[in-house]
C-alpha positions in Angstrom: -21.0 -8.5 18.3 -18.3 -6.2 16.8 -14.9 -6.7 18.3 -14.0 -4.0 20.8 -11.4 -1.5 19.7 -7.9 -1.9 21.0 -5.9 1.1 22.3 -2.6 -0.1 20.8 -0.6 2.6 22.5 -1.8 1.3 25.9 -0.6 -2.3 25.3 2.3 -3.1 27.5 3.8 -5.8 25.4 6.8 -4.6 23.3 5.4 -6.3 20.1 2.2 -7.9 19.1 -0.1 -8.5 16.1 -3.7 -7.4 15.4 -5.9 -9.4 13.1 -8.9 -7.5 11.7 -11.6 -8.3 9.2 -12.6 -5.0 7.9 -15.5 -3.7 5.8 -15.2 -0.8 3.3 -14.3 2.3 5.3 -11.9 5.3 5.7 -10.1 5.7 8.9 -9.3 9.0 10.6 -5.7 10.4 10.4 -3.8 8.9 13.3 -0.3 7.8 14.5 1.1 5.3 17.0 4.1 5.2 19.3 5.2 1.8 17.9 6.5 1.0 14.4 3.9 -0.8 12.3 3.9 -3.4 9.5 0.6 -3.4 7.6 -0.3 -6.5 5.5 -3.6 -7.4 3.9 -3.8 -11.1 3.3 -7.1 -10.7 1.4 -8.3 -7.6 -0.5 -6.4 -4.4 -1.3 -6.2 -1.4 1.0 -5.2 2.2 0.2 -2.6 3.7 2.5 -1.9 7.5 2.8 0.7 9.5 4.6 1.2 13.2 4.4 2.9 13.3 1.0 2.3 10.0 -0.6 -0.2 7.2 -1.1 0.0 3.5 -2.0 -2.2 0.6 -3.0 -1.5 -2.5 -0.9 -2.8 -5.7 -2.5 -1.8 -9.0 -0.8 1.5 -9.0 -2.5 2.8 -5.9 -0.8 3.2 -4.8 2.8 4.0 -1.4 4.3 6.4 -0.3 7.0 5.4 2.7 9.0 7.8 4.5 11.3 6.5 5.3 14.8 4.8 8.6 15.0 3.9 8.7 11.3 0.4 10.2 10.6 -1.5 8.0 8.2 -4.9 6.8 7.3 -6.3 3.8 5.3 -9.2 3.6 2.9 -10.9 0.3 1.9 -13.2 -0.1 -1.0 -13.6 -3.9 -0.4 -13.5 -6.3 2.5 -9.9 -6.7 3.8 -8.2 -9.2 6.1 -5.7 -6.9 7.7 -2.7 -8.1 9.8 -0.8 -5.3 11.7 2.4 -6.0 13.6 3.4 -3.4 16.2 7.1 -3.2 17.2 8.7 -1.2 19.9 11.2 1.3 18.3 14.1 0.0 20.5 13.9 -3.4 18.7 14.4 -1.9 15.2 18.1 -0.9 15.3 18.4 0.0 11.7 14.9 1.1 10.6 14.2 1.5 6.9 14.7 5.0 5.5 11.7 7.4 5.5 8.4 7.5 7.3 6.9 4.7 5.1 8.3 2.0 2.9 6.2 -0.4 0.8 7.8 -3.7 -0.2 7.0 -6.9 -2.0 6.0 -9.8 0.2 8.2 -12.9 -0.2 7.0 -16.3 1.1 9.0 -16.1 4.3 7.6 -12.6 5.1 4.1 -13.7 4.4 4.3 -16.7 6.6 5.9 -14.8 9.5 3.3 -12.0 9.3 0.4 -14.6 9.4 2.0 -16.6 12.2 2.4 -13.4 14.2 -1.3 -13.4 14.9 -0.6 -16.0 17.5 0.4 -13.2 19.8 -2.3 -10.5 20.1 -2.4 -7.4 22.3 -3.5 -9.6 25.3 -0.2 -11.5 25.3 2.0 -11.3 28.5 4.4 -8.4 28.6 7.3 -10.9 29.1 7.1 -13.9 26.8 10.5 -15.3 25.7 9.2 -17.1 22.6 7.1 -14.1 21.4 10.0 -11.7 22.0 12.4 -14.0 20.1 9.9 -14.2 17.2 9.2 -10.5 16.9 12.9 -9.7 17.5 13.8 -11.8 14.4 11.0 -10.1 12.5 12.4 -6.7 13.4 15.9 -7.7 12.2 14.5 -8.9 8.8 12.3 -5.9 8.4 15.1 -3.6 7.2 16.2 -6.1 4.6 12.7 -6.6 3.3 11.8 -2.9 3.2 15.0 -1.8 1.6 14.8 -4.3 -1.3 13.0 -3.6 -4.6 11.2 -0.4 -5.6 8.9 1.7 -3.5 5.9 2.2 -5.8 3.9 5.2 -4.7 1.6 8.0 -5.9 1.9 11.5 -4.6 -0.9 13.1 -2.5 -2.6 16.4 -3.0 -2.3 19.3 -0.6 -5.2 21.3 -2.0 -8.9 20.3 -2.7 -8.5 21.2 -6.4 -5.6 18.8 -7.0 -7.3 16.2 -4.8 -10.4 16.3 -7.1 -8.2 15.9 -10.2 -6.4 12.9 -8.7 -9.7 11.3 -7.5 -11.2 11.7 -10.9 -8.2 10.1 -12.5 -8.1 7.2 -10.2 -11.8 6.6 -10.7 -11.5 6.4 -14.5 -8.3 4.5 -15.0 -9.9 2.1 -17.5 -11.3 4.9 -19.7 -9.7 7.1 -22.4 -9.6 10.2 -20.2 -7.7 13.3 -21.1 -5.9 16.1 -19.2 -8.8 18.4 -20.1 -11.2 16.0 -18.4 -9.1 16.1 -15.2 -8.9 19.9 -15.3 -12.7 20.1 -15.6 -13.1 17.8 -12.7 -10.8 20.0 -10.6 -12.6 23.1 -11.8 -9.2 24.6 -12.9 -7.7 25.7 -16.1 -5.3 23.3 -17.8 -2.4 25.7 -17.1 -3.2 26.0 -13.4 -3.7 22.2 -13.0 -0.4 21.5 -14.7 1.3 23.9 -12.3 -0.4 22.3 -9.3 0.8 18.9 -10.3 4.4 20.2 -10.6 4.4 22.2 -7.4 2.4 19.9 -5.1 3.1 16.5 -6.4 6.4 17.0 -8.2 5.1 15.1 -11.3 2.8 15.6 -14.3 -0.7 14.5 -14.7 0.3 12.1 -17.5 2.9 10.4 -15.2 0.4 10.2 -12.4 -2.1 8.5 -14.7 0.5 6.1 -16.0 1.8 5.1 -12.6 -1.8 4.7 -11.2 -2.6 2.4 -14.1 0.4 0.3 -13.4 -0.4 0.0 -9.7 -4.0 -0.9 -10.6 -2.7 -3.5 -13.1 -0.5 -5.1 -10.4 -3.6 -5.3 -8.1 -5.7 -7.0 -10.9 -3.0 -9.4 -11.9 -2.8 -10.6 -8.3 -6.4 -11.7 -8.3 -7.2 -15.3 -8.8 -8.1 -16.2 -12.3 -6.7 -12.9 -13.7 -5.9 -12.6 -17.4 -3.2 -10.3 -18.9 -5.3 -9.2 -21.8 -8.3 -8.3 -19.7 -6.1 -6.5 -17.3 -4.6 -4.4 -20.1 -8.0 -3.3 -21.2 -9.2 -2.7 -17.7 -6.4 -0.1 -17.1 -7.0 1.8 -20.3 -4.6 0.1 -22.8 -5.9 -0.7 -26.3 -2.8 -2.8 -27.2 -1.5 -5.8 -25.3 2.0 -5.1 -26.7 1.9 -1.5 -25.4 0.7 -2.7 -22.0 3.4 -5.4 -21.7 6.1 -2.8 -22.6 4.8 -0.3 -20.1 4.4 -2.9 -17.3 7.9 -4.3 -17.8 9.4 -0.8 -17.8 7.6 0.0 -14.5 8.1 -3.2 -12.6 11.0 -5.0 -14.3 8.8 -8.0 -15.0 6.5 -9.0 -17.9 2.8 -9.1 -16.8 2.6 -12.9 -17.2 5.8 -13.4 -15.1 4.4 -11.1 -12.4 1.1 -12.9 -12.3 2.8 -16.3 -12.0 5.1 -15.1 -9.2 2.5 -13.5 -7.1 0.2 -16.5 -7.5 2.9 -18.6 -5.7 3.0 -16.2 -2.7 -0.8 -15.9 -2.3 
């Protein structure tokens, strides 16, 4: 039988964790009264807020401020761990509505251990409160470190079609003209839409999306740098290595080795 849905805003406990095994799906837009930490221990999920979107493989987690409207999309099975924290416990919340951060070993173990206390936990539990209080204190440090890799979101159907087409064909030699045809816009109009709605260019959007996809692929067991380079549209391993290092600060082989140790 499917697990019954939990009304997280009705849970009396100040902090708890939900463990969900999810199939491919797209959630409705929603928000919660508690802060959230989203972490997929298996599979990658796509997170969207009003003006940005992120890919969250098992090596990254997301902080969501209470009240932030968001939705998640899954194209593969995902083991999702979501920690909910009362706002009064997070004295110095990370800046912005959403921050995505790299999962270090301590963060990963704490987020997995948090599943010990689900929404049915007692409202007053000294051990649980101490654990989640520590997690809340560490959150600002984790979320403020490193780079917040994101992609912009579209505000109009035309730009959304162009972005969706681009994301679907990252491994192919697509052109700006291809994206314009998919959006059913002239090249000049699409260029203006990217600048006005997304504050970027199509070429930058394509490049960043390829780098995020490469990070996801390199995190998979048995991944190979050369195959990853080809899978995200690069014809030269040297060009891919240079682009990846400029984007992440790490060479692809070093990134793969590091995330393998945190998986």
